[in-house]
Gaussian input, Z-matrix of N, CA and C with variables (Angstrom, degrees):
# hf/3-21g

backbone

0 1
 N
 C     1     B1
 C     2     B2     1     A1
 N     3     B3     2     A2     1     D1
 C     4     B4     3     A3     2     D2
 C     5     B5     4     A4     3     D3
 N     6     B6     5     A5     4     D4
 C     7     B7     6     A6     5     D5
 C     8     B8     7     A7     6     D6
 N     9     B9     8     A8     7     D7
 C    10    B10     9     A9     8     D8
 C    11    B11    10    A10     9     D9
 N    12    B12    11    A11    10    D10
 C    13    B13    12    A12    11    D11
 C    14    B14    13    A13    12    D12
 N    15    B15    14    A14    13    D13
 C    16    B16    15    A15    14    D14
 C    17    B17    16    A16    15    D15
 N    18    B18    17    A17    16    D16
 C    19    B19    18    A18    17    D17
 C    20    B20    19    A19    18    D18
 N    21    B21    20    A20    19    D19
 C    22    B22    21    A21    20    D20
 C    23    B23    22    A22    21    D21
 N    24    B24    23    A23    22    D22
 C    25    B25    24    A24    23    D23
 C    26    B26    25    A25    24    D24
 N    27    B27    26    A26    25    D25
 C    28    B28    27    A27    26    D26
 C    29    B29    28    A28    27    D27
 N    30    B30    29    A29    28    D28
 C    31    B31    30    A30    29    D29
 C    32    B32    31    A31    30    D30
 N    33    B33    32    A32    31    D31
 C    34    B34    33    A33    32    D32
 C    35    B35    34    A34    33    D33
 N    36    B36    35    A35    34    D34
 C    37    B37    36    A36    35    D35
 C    38    B38    37    A37    36    D36
 N    39    B39    38    A38    37    D37
 C    40    B40    39    A39    38    D38
 C    41    B41    40    A40    39    D39
 N    42    B42    41    A41    40    D40
 C    43    B43    42    A42    41    D41
 C    44    B44    43    A43    42    D42
 N    45    B45    44    A44    43    D43
 C    46    B46    45    A45    44    D44
 C    47    B47    46    A46    45    D45
 N    48    B48    47    A47    46    D46
 C    49    B49    48    A48    47    D47
 C    50    B50    49    A49    48    D48
 N    51    B51    50    A50    49    D49
 C    52    B52    51    A51    50    D50
 C    53    B53    52    A52    51    D51
 N    54    B54    53    A53    52    D52
 C    55    B55    54    A54    53    D53
 C    56    B56    55    A55    54    D54
 N    57    B57    56    A56    55    D55
 C    58    B58    57    A57    56    D56
 C    59    B59    58    A58    57    D57
 N    60    B60    59    A59    58    D58
 C    61    B61    60    A60    59    D59
 C    62    B62    61    A61    60    D60
 N    63    B63    62    A62    61    D61
 C    64    B64    63    A63    62    D62
 C    65    B65    64    A64    63    D63
 N    66    B66    65    A65    64    D64
 C    67    B67    66    A66    65    D65
 C    68    B68    67    A67    66    D66
 N    69    B69    68    A68    67    D67
 C    70    B70    69    A69    68    D68
 C    71    B71    70    A70    69    D69
 N    72    B72    71    A71    70    D70
 C    73    B73    72    A72    71    D71
 C    74    B74    73    A73    72    D72
 N    75    B75    74    A74    73    D73
 C    76    B76    75    A75    74    D74
 C    77    B77    76    A76    75    D75
 N    78    B78    77    A77    76    D76
 C    79    B79    78    A78    77    D77
 C    80    B80    79    A79    78    D78
 N    81    B81    80    A80    79    D79
 C    82    B82    81    A81    80    D80
 C    83    B83    82    A82    81    D81
 N    84    B84    83    A83    82    D82
 C    85    B85    84    A84    83    D83
 C    86    B86    85    A85    84    D84
 N    87    B87    86    A86    85    D85
 C    88    B88    87    A87    86    D86
 C    89    B89    88    A88    87    D87
 N    90    B90    89    A89    88    D88
 C    91    B91    90    A90    89    D89
 C    92    B92    91    A91    90    D90
 N    93    B93    92    A92    91    D91
 C    94    B94    93    A93    92    D92
 C    95    B95    94    A94    93    D93
 N    96    B96    95    A95    94    D94
 C    97    B97    96    A96    95    D95
 C    98    B98    97    A97    96    D96
 N    99    B99    98    A98    97    D97
 C   100   B100    99    A99    98    D98
 C   101   B101   100   A100    99    D99
 N   102   B102   101   A101   100   D100
 C   103   B103   102   A102   101   D101
 C   104   B104   103   A103   102   D102
 N   105   B105   104   A104   103   D103
 C   106   B106   105   A105   104   D104
 C   107   B107   106   A106   105   D105
 N   108   B108   107   A107   106   D106
 C   109   B109   108   A108   107   D107
 C   110   B110   109   A109   108   D108
 N   111   B111   110   A110   109   D109
 C   112   B112   111   A111   110   D110
 C   113   B113   112   A112   111   D111
 N   114   B114   113   A113   112   D112
 C   115   B115   114   A114   113   D113
 C   116   B116   115   A115   114   D114
 N   117   B117   116   A116   115   D115
 C   118   B118   117   A117   116   D116
 C   119   B119   118   A118   117   D117
 N   120   B120   119   A119   118   D118
 C   121   B121   120   A120   119   D119
 C   122   B122   121   A121   120   D120
 N   123   B123   122   A122   121   D121
 C   124   B124   123   A123   122   D122
 C   125   B125   124   A124   123   D123
 N   126   B126   125   A125   124   D124
 C   127   B127   126   A126   125   D125
 C   128   B128   127   A127   126   D126
 N   129   B129   128   A128   127   D127
 C   130   B130   129   A129   128   D128
 C   131   B131   130   A130   129   D129
 N   132   B132   131   A131   130   D130
 C   133   B133   132   A132   131   D131
 C   134   B134   133   A133   132   D132
 N   135   B135   134   A134   133   D133
 C   136   B136   135   A135   134   D134
 C   137   B137   136   A136   135   D135
 N   138   B138   137   A137   136   D136
 C   139   B139   138   A138   137   D137
 C   140   B140   139   A139   138   D138
 N   141   B141   140   A140   139   D139
 C   142   B142   141   A141   140   D140
 C   143   B143   142   A142   141   D141
 N   144   B144   143   A143   142   D142
 C   145   B145   144   A144   143   D143
 C   146   B146   145   A145   144   D144
 N   147   B147   146   A146   145   D145
 C   148   B148   147   A147   146   D146
 C   149   B149   148   A148   147   D147
 N   150   B150   149   A149   148   D148
 C   151   B151   150   A150   149   D149
 C   152   B152   151   A151   150   D150
 N   153   B153   152   A152   151   D151
 C   154   B154   153   A153   152   D152
 C   155   B155   154   A154   153   D153
 N   156   B156   155   A155   154   D154
 C   157   B157   156   A156   155   D155
 C   158   B158   157   A157   156   D156
 N   159   B159   158   A158   157   D157
 C   160   B160   159   A159   158   D158
 C   161   B161   160   A160   159   D159
 N   162   B162   161   A161   160   D160
 C   163   B163   162   A162   161   D161
 C   164   B164   163   A163   162   D162
 N   165   B165   164   A164   163   D163
 C   166   B166   165   A165   164   D164
 C   167   B167   166   A166   165   D165
 N   168   B168   167   A167   166   D166
 C   169   B169   168   A168   167   D167
 C   170   B170   169   A169   168   D168
 N   171   B171   170   A170   169   D169
 C   172   B172   171   A171   170   D170
 C   173   B173   172   A172   171   D171
 N   174   B174   173   A173   172   D172
 C   175   B175   174   A174   173   D173
 C   176   B176   175   A175   174   D174
 N   177   B177   176   A176   175   D175
 C   178   B178   177   A177   176   D176
 C   179   B179   178   A178   177   D177
 N   180   B180   179   A179   178   D178
 C   181   B181   180   A180   179   D179
 C   182   B182   181   A181   180   D180
 N   183   B183   182   A182   181   D181
 C   184   B184   183   A183   182   D182
 C   185   B185   184   A184   183   D183
 N   186   B186   185   A185   184   D184
 C   187   B187   186   A186   185   D185
 C   188   B188   187   A187   186   D186
 N   189   B189   188   A188   187   D187
 C   190   B190   189   A189   188   D188
 C   191   B191   190   A190   189   D189
 N   192   B192   191   A191   190   D190
 C   193   B193   192   A192   191   D191
 C   194   B194   193   A193   192   D192

   B1=1.4407
   B2=1.4107
   B3=1.3950
   B4=1.4208
   B5=1.5414
   B6=1.3105
   B7=1.4347
   B8=1.5260
   B9=1.3286
   B10=1.4493
   B11=1.4890
   B12=1.3469
   B13=1.4904
   B14=1.4673
   B15=1.2551
   B16=1.3996
   B17=1.4283
   B18=1.3836
   B19=1.4735
   B20=1.4786
   B21=1.3419
   B22=1.5226
   B23=1.5199
   B24=1.2440
   B25=1.4512
   B26=1.5763
   B27=1.3633
   B28=1.3773
   B29=1.3824
   B30=1.3503
   B31=1.4050
   B32=1.4712
   B33=1.3605
   B34=1.4164
   B35=1.5298
   B36=1.2829
   B37=1.5497
   B38=1.5563
   B39=1.3291
   B40=1.3512
   B41=1.6426
   B42=1.2459
   B43=1.5078
   B44=1.4527
   B45=1.3223
   B46=1.4990
   B47=1.5130
   B48=1.2655
   B49=1.5085
   B50=1.5269
   B51=1.3635
   B52=1.4231
   B53=1.3605
   B54=1.3421
   B55=1.4336
   B56=1.4642
   B57=1.3102
   B58=1.5026
   B59=1.4708
   B60=1.3117
   B61=1.4715
   B62=1.5706
   B63=1.2350
   B64=1.3347
   B65=1.6141
   B66=1.2985
   B67=1.3990
   B68=1.6144
   B69=1.3205
   B70=1.4718
   B71=1.5162
   B72=1.4246
   B73=1.4538
   B74=1.4667
   B75=1.3598
   B76=1.4330
   B77=1.4578
   B78=1.3199
   B79=1.3455
   B80=1.5511
   B81=1.2202
   B82=1.4554
   B83=1.5613
   B84=1.3622
   B85=1.4907
   B86=1.4781
   B87=1.3495
   B88=1.4782
   B89=1.5267
   B90=1.4431
   B91=1.4023
   B92=1.4967
   B93=1.2057
   B94=1.4961
   B95=1.4898
   B96=1.3199
   B97=1.4039
   B98=1.6932
   B99=1.2361
   B100=1.5076
   B101=1.5786
   B102=1.2658
   B103=1.4819
   B104=1.6473
   B105=1.2433
   B106=1.3937
   B107=1.5854
   B108=1.2894
   B109=1.5137
   B110=1.5052
   B111=1.2556
   B112=1.4306
   B113=1.4673
   B114=1.4103
   B115=1.5182
   B116=1.5635
   B117=1.2811
   B118=1.4804
   B119=1.6544
   B120=1.2848
   B121=1.4442
   B122=1.4105
   B123=1.3459
   B124=1.4210
   B125=1.4551
   B126=1.4008
   B127=1.4592
   B128=1.5031
   B129=1.3569
   B130=1.4124
   B131=1.4833
   B132=1.4155
   B133=1.4544
   B134=1.5106
   B135=1.2420
   B136=1.4790
   B137=1.5441
   B138=1.3865
   B139=1.5481
   B140=1.3823
   B141=1.3950
   B142=1.5248
   B143=1.5222
   B144=1.2767
   B145=1.4293
   B146=1.6354
   B147=1.2922
   B148=1.4328
   B149=1.6895
   B150=1.2859
   B151=1.4421
   B152=1.5410
   B153=1.2678
   B154=1.3812
   B155=1.5419
   B156=1.3592
   B157=1.4871
   B158=1.4661
   B159=1.4261
   B160=1.4481
   B161=1.4788
   B162=1.4252
   B163=1.4699
   B164=1.5468
   B165=1.3186
   B166=1.4749
   B167=1.4786
   B168=1.3558
   B169=1.4947
   B170=1.5089
   B171=1.2841
   B172=1.5850
   B173=1.4783
   B174=1.2707
   B175=1.5000
   B176=1.4947
   B177=1.2565
   B178=1.5429
   B179=1.4176
   B180=1.3167
   B181=1.3586
   B182=1.4610
   B183=1.4255
   B184=1.4798
   B185=1.4849
   B186=1.3170
   B187=1.4983
   B188=1.5105
   B189=1.1665
   B190=1.4462
   B191=1.4557
   B192=1.4088
   B193=1.5197
   B194=1.5605
   A1=110.80
   A2=114.22
   A3=117.32
   A4=107.19
   A5=118.25
   A6=127.85
   A7=107.20
   A8=115.57
   A9=118.75
   A10=109.98
   A11=117.05
   A12=117.80
   A13=112.12
   A14=121.31
   A15=124.30
   A16=113.90
   A17=121.71
   A18=120.15
   A19=110.45
   A20=113.05
   A21=117.68
   A22=106.32
   A23=114.07
   A24=117.83
   A25=114.36
   A26=115.69
   A27=117.55
   A28=113.94
   A29=124.92
   A30=129.37
   A31=110.87
   A32=118.56
   A33=125.29
   A34=107.10
   A35=111.70
   A36=115.80
   A37=104.85
   A38=114.00
   A39=116.25
   A40=108.57
   A41=115.36
   A42=119.01
   A43=106.38
   A44=114.86
   A45=122.16
   A46=109.39
   A47=118.69
   A48=117.45
   A49=109.85
   A50=119.60
   A51=118.87
   A52=109.11
   A53=127.85
   A54=127.13
   A55=113.89
   A56=117.04
   A57=123.60
   A58=113.44
   A59=118.02
   A60=126.03
   A61=105.97
   A62=122.67
   A63=122.20
   A64=115.25
   A65=116.36
   A66=121.88
   A67=111.10
   A68=111.32
   A69=116.73
   A70=116.06
   A71=111.54
   A72=117.47
   A73=110.99
   A74=121.65
   A75=125.36
   A76=113.57
   A77=122.09
   A78=124.93
   A79=113.57
   A80=118.22
   A81=128.03
   A82=110.49
   A83=113.09
   A84=113.05
   A85=105.76
   A86=114.52
   A87=122.40
   A88=109.74
   A89=114.39
   A90=116.80
   A91=112.86
   A92=116.27
   A93=122.22
   A94=114.28
   A95=119.57
   A96=121.19
   A97=106.40
   A98=117.08
   A99=118.42
   A100=110.62
   A101=116.93
   A102=122.66
   A103=106.79
   A104=115.01
   A105=122.34
   A106=106.16
   A107=114.98
   A108=119.04
   A109=114.85
   A110=116.49
   A111=121.85
   A112=110.66
   A113=115.75
   A114=119.69
   A115=107.82
   A116=118.97
   A117=120.18
   A118=111.18
   A119=113.44
   A120=115.98
   A121=113.41
   A122=123.68
   A123=128.34
   A124=110.82
   A125=121.67
   A126=124.45
   A127=108.14
   A128=127.89
   A129=125.53
   A130=116.90
   A131=115.67
   A132=115.82
   A133=110.40
   A134=117.02
   A135=123.31
   A136=108.64
   A137=116.44
   A138=117.49
   A139=110.05
   A140=121.73
   A141=121.39
   A142=109.30
   A143=121.46
   A144=121.56
   A145=110.62
   A146=117.27
   A147=120.45
   A148=111.33
   A149=111.95
   A150=123.78
   A151=109.87
   A152=115.59
   A153=118.27
   A154=111.90
   A155=116.96
   A156=121.98
   A157=113.03
   A158=117.09
   A159=119.13
   A160=108.10
   A161=115.89
   A162=121.34
   A163=113.76
   A164=113.23
   A165=112.18
   A166=112.21
   A167=115.79
   A168=122.96
   A169=109.94
   A170=117.13
   A171=122.68
   A172=107.60
   A173=121.12
   A174=125.95
   A175=111.55
   A176=121.50
   A177=121.73
   A178=109.21
   A179=118.99
   A180=128.68
   A181=104.51
   A182=113.43
   A183=121.40
   A184=110.12
   A185=113.18
   A186=119.40
   A187=112.26
   A188=117.67
   A189=121.36
   A190=111.42
   A191=116.49
   A192=122.13
   A193=105.81
   D1=142.85
   D2=-178.10
   D3=-88.29
   D4=136.66
   D5=-178.89
   D6=-76.85
   D7=130.74
   D8=175.17
   D9=-78.09
   D10=147.91
   D11=170.86
   D12=-103.90
   D13=147.04
   D14=176.61
   D15=-86.42
   D16=116.20
   D17=-175.28
   D18=-73.87
   D19=160.73
   D20=170.46
   D21=-67.37
   D22=138.19
   D23=-178.01
   D24=-117.60
   D25=118.00
   D26=172.87
   D27=-98.76
   D28=107.49
   D29=-177.17
   D30=-64.22
   D31=129.18
   D32=179.37
   D33=-141.51
   D34=164.03
   D35=-175.44
   D36=-124.93
   D37=145.27
   D38=169.65
   D39=-151.69
   D40=162.63
   D41=-179.66
   D42=-69.73
   D43=139.99
   D44=178.61
   D45=-64.75
   D46=-28.28
   D47=-179.94
   D48=-67.23
   D49=-13.56
   D50=-177.33
   D51=-91.77
   D52=5.90
   D53=-174.63
   D54=-64.86
   D55=-43.84
   D56=174.87
   D57=-55.63
   D58=-43.42
   D59=178.47
   D60=-64.41
   D61=-43.03
   D62=-177.32
   D63=-71.95
   D64=-30.84
   D65=170.07
   D66=-66.23
   D67=-44.20
   D68=175.09
   D69=-56.66
   D70=-37.90
   D71=-177.92
   D72=-89.90
   D73=18.11
   D74=-174.64
   D75=45.58
   D76=38.92
   D77=168.15
   D78=-89.04
   D79=-13.71
   D80=178.18
   D81=-124.25
   D82=109.48
   D83=178.59
   D84=-115.97
   D85=151.07
   D86=178.60
   D87=-100.94
   D88=114.91
   D89=174.01
   D90=-83.79
   D91=99.28
   D92=-173.46
   D93=-69.92
   D94=-16.11
   D95=174.14
   D96=-79.10
   D97=-31.76
   D98=-179.90
   D99=-89.15
   D100=-37.39
   D101=-172.11
   D102=-63.93
   D103=132.19
   D104=-179.52
   D105=-75.39
   D106=165.00
   D107=179.17
   D108=-67.34
   D109=169.31
   D110=179.00
   D111=-72.92
   D112=114.76
   D113=-172.67
   D114=-115.86
   D115=-14.67
   D116=-178.03
   D117=-80.79
   D118=139.81
   D119=170.52
   D120=-78.18
   D121=158.75
   D122=-175.47
   D123=-55.91
   D124=-45.33
   D125=179.40
   D126=-64.91
   D127=-35.94
   D128=170.50
   D129=-59.50
   D130=-40.22
   D131=177.19
   D132=-66.81
   D133=-39.72
   D134=-178.07
   D135=-60.44
   D136=-45.87
   D137=179.33
   D138=-65.51
   D139=-36.40
   D140=179.42
   D141=-63.54
   D142=-42.92
   D143=179.57
   D144=-69.52
   D145=-36.40
   D146=172.92
   D147=-57.60
   D148=-46.74
   D149=176.55
   D150=-55.17
   D151=-49.86
   D152=-176.69
   D153=-69.68
   D154=-40.47
   D155=172.16
   D156=-55.26
   D157=-33.33
   D158=-169.32
   D159=-102.40
   D160=16.80
   D161=173.28
   D162=63.08
   D163=24.41
   D164=173.97
   D165=-83.92
   D166=155.76
   D167=178.99
   D168=-64.10
   D169=127.07
   D170=177.91
   D171=-105.45
   D172=-4.43
   D173=-169.61
   D174=77.55
   D175=-139.73
   D176=-170.55
   D177=-105.78
   D178=133.21
   D179=172.52
   D180=-110.68
   D181=120.81
   D182=-176.78
   D183=-105.09
   D184=119.31
   D185=173.35
   D186=-125.19
   D187=137.99
   D188=172.50
   D189=-98.23
   D190=105.19
   D191=-172.07
   D192=-102.80

């Protein structure tokens, strides 16, 4: 098994509404080897989106860009 290396991380902030633009610009890539499987139920995903749309705090969203 190949050992993963931990990249140097530069913490930056952006508005969550910009996330779709970042995906379209290939600024956010999903590492499928690192990403864990889908563990959220559909209703949990819906509630997260509702929370974001209502400007509720969702804690920290960590993305490696």
